[in-house]
C-alpha positions as CSV (number, residue, x, y, z in Angstrom):
1,M,49.1,29.8,93.8
2,N,50.7,30.9,97.0
3,S,51.6,34.5,97.3
4,S,54.5,33.7,99.4
5,S,56.3,31.8,96.8
6,P,59.8,33.2,96.0
7,A,58.5,33.3,92.2
8,A,55.5,35.4,92.9
9,R,57.4,37.9,94.9
10,P,58.6,41.5,93.6
11,T,62.5,41.8,93.8
12,A,63.5,44.8,95.9
13,G,66.8,46.6,95.2
14,F,69.3,46.7,92.2
15,T,71.3,44.1,90.6
16,L,75.1,43.9,91.2
17,F,75.3,44.7,87.2
18,E,72.8,47.8,87.6
19,L,75.0,49.3,90.2
20,L,78.5,48.7,88.5
21,V,76.8,50.4,85.3
22,V,75.7,53.5,87.5
23,L,79.2,53.5,89.2
24,A,80.8,53.5,85.7
25,I,78.5,56.6,84.5
26,V,79.3,58.5,87.6
27,G,83.0,57.8,87.3
28,I,82.9,59.0,83.6
29,L,81.1,62.1,84.6
30,V,83.3,63.0,87.4
31,T,86.4,62.5,85.3
32,A,84.7,64.8,82.6
33,V,84.0,67.6,84.8
34,T,87.5,67.5,86.5
35,L,88.9,67.9,82.9
36,S,87.1,70.5,82.0
37,V,87.7,72.6,85.2
38,G,91.4,71.6,85.1
39,G,91.8,75.3,84.1
40,D,94.7,76.8,82.7
41,R,97.7,75.1,84.0
42,R,100.1,77.4,82.0
43,G,98.5,80.4,83.7
44,D,98.7,78.8,87.1
45,A,102.5,78.2,86.5
46,L,102.9,81.7,85.4
47,A,101.1,83.0,88.4
48,R,103.7,80.7,90.7
49,E,106.4,82.3,88.9
50,S,105.4,86.0,89.2
51,Q,104.6,85.2,93.0
52,R,108.0,83.5,93.4
53,F,109.6,86.7,92.0
54,A,107.8,89.1,94.3
55,A,108.5,87.0,97.4
56,L,112.4,86.7,96.3
57,V,112.8,90.3,95.8
58,R,111.2,91.1,99.1
59,L,113.3,88.8,100.7
60,A,116.3,90.0,99.1
61,A,115.6,93.5,100.2
62,E,115.3,92.3,103.7
63,Q,118.5,90.8,103.6
64,A,120.3,93.6,102.3
65,V,119.1,95.5,105.3
66,L,119.8,92.7,107.8
67,R,123.1,92.4,106.6
68,S,124.1,96.0,105.8
69,E,125.0,95.1,102.3
70,E,123.9,96.5,98.9
71,W,122.0,94.0,96.7
72,A,120.6,94.2,93.5
73,V,118.8,92.2,90.9
74,Q,119.9,91.8,87.3
75,V,116.9,91.0,85.2
76,E,116.8,89.7,81.7
77,P,113.8,88.8,79.6
78,D,114.2,85.0,80.2
79,R,116.0,85.0,83.7
80,Y,116.8,86.8,86.6
81,R,119.4,86.8,89.1
82,F,120.6,88.4,92.6
83,L,123.8,90.4,93.1
84,R,125.9,91.7,95.9
85,L,128.0,94.6,96.0
86,D,131.6,93.2,96.8
87,E,133.4,96.4,98.4
88,T,136.6,94.7,99.5
89,L,139.1,97.3,100.7
90,G,141.6,98.3,97.8
91,R,139.7,97.3,95.0
92,E,137.2,99.0,92.8
93,P,133.5,97.9,93.9
94,E,132.0,95.3,91.7
95,W,128.5,93.4,91.7
96,I,129.1,89.7,92.2
97,P,126.3,87.0,91.5
98,I,125.1,85.2,94.6
99,E,125.7,81.7,93.5
100,D,126.3,79.9,96.7
101,D,122.8,80.2,98.0
102,A,120.1,78.0,96.7
103,L,117.5,80.5,97.4
104,F,118.9,83.4,95.6
105,R,120.4,81.5,92.7
106,T,120.0,82.3,89.2
107,R,116.2,81.9,88.0
108,E,115.6,80.8,84.3
109,L,111.9,81.2,83.1
110,E,110.0,78.6,81.6
111,A,110.4,78.4,77.7
112,G,107.7,80.8,76.3
113,T,107.6,83.3,79.6
114,R,108.6,86.7,79.4
115,L,109.4,89.0,82.1
116,E,109.4,92.6,81.1
117,L,110.3,95.2,83.6
118,E,109.6,99.1,83.6
119,L,111.8,101.3,86.0
120,E,110.4,104.6,87.3
121,G,113.3,106.7,87.1
122,R,116.9,105.9,87.5
123,E,118.0,108.4,90.3
124,M,119.3,105.4,92.3
125,T,123.0,104.7,90.9
126,L,125.4,102.6,92.7
127,V,128.3,101.2,90.6
128,D,125.6,101.4,87.6
129,A,128.2,100.5,84.9
130,E,128.4,97.0,83.2
131,D,131.6,95.4,83.9
132,E,133.4,93.0,81.8
133,A,131.5,89.8,83.0
134,G,128.2,91.6,81.8
135,I,127.0,92.2,85.0
136,K,124.6,95.1,85.5
137,P,122.2,95.7,88.1
138,T,118.6,96.4,87.1
139,L,117.0,96.8,90.7
140,L,118.7,98.1,93.5
141,L,117.7,96.6,96.8
142,L,119.9,98.9,99.3
143,S,120.8,98.5,103.0
144,S,118.7,101.7,103.7
145,G,115.6,99.7,103.0
146,E,115.1,101.6,99.5
147,V,114.4,99.4,96.5
148,S,114.3,100.7,92.9
149,P,110.6,101.5,92.0
150,F,109.6,99.0,89.4
151,V,106.8,97.3,87.5
152,A,107.5,93.8,86.1
153,G,105.1,92.1,83.9
154,F,104.7,88.4,83.5
155,E,103.3,86.6,80.2
156,A,103.4,83.5,78.4
157,R,102.5,82.6,74.9
158,D,100.5,79.7,75.8
159,T,98.0,81.5,77.9
160,D,96.0,84.6,78.4
161,S,96.9,84.9,81.9
162,R,99.1,88.0,82.9
163,F,100.4,89.1,86.1
164,R,102.2,92.1,87.5
165,V,104.7,92.7,90.5
166,T,105.1,96.5,91.6
167,S,107.4,97.9,94.0
168,N,108.0,101.5,95.3
169,L,110.7,103.4,96.4
170,L,110.1,101.9,100.3
171,G,110.2,98.5,98.8
172,E,106.4,97.7,99.3
173,L,105.7,95.0,96.8
174,E,102.1,94.1,95.4
175,W,101.5,91.0,93.0
176,E,98.2,91.4,90.8
177,R,96.7,89.4,88.2
178,V,96.3,91.8,85.0
179,E,92.9,91.7,83.8
180,E,92.2,92.6,80.1
């Protein structure tokens, strides 16, 4: 026999079928790892919502100073909205919701998400009584730059993640993940 004949030569490399099997196995492993590392999607959404709240309160406080207006936030367990004090001459001052601004519109929280607010003292009062429309400010954002000190807690029933937004009287806000 001649050693150079095609039948006697050992084959080098892999067949197409072997390569496809290896690629399929690698694809399955990558998919499994991606799904297991996917994380806590509900917790991620809760983190974004709490960060949005902090950013909007900070921005609203800046707007109050820039516009020389008194602003506020009305906070409820499942939503929050921004208010502006209407001090039209000849009328009693009243809080009106900011509805014509897409940024400061009413924010409904996702079902199962809860926003709990703790206020540190209520020494800041400015038209604090609830009016006929049920509008009562929870957090004051004054044109002087002062902000009602508060701690806002965000939690959801579908996740163990919790987040906290805190503010002092000077309007310095902090966002943090709450570790159990």
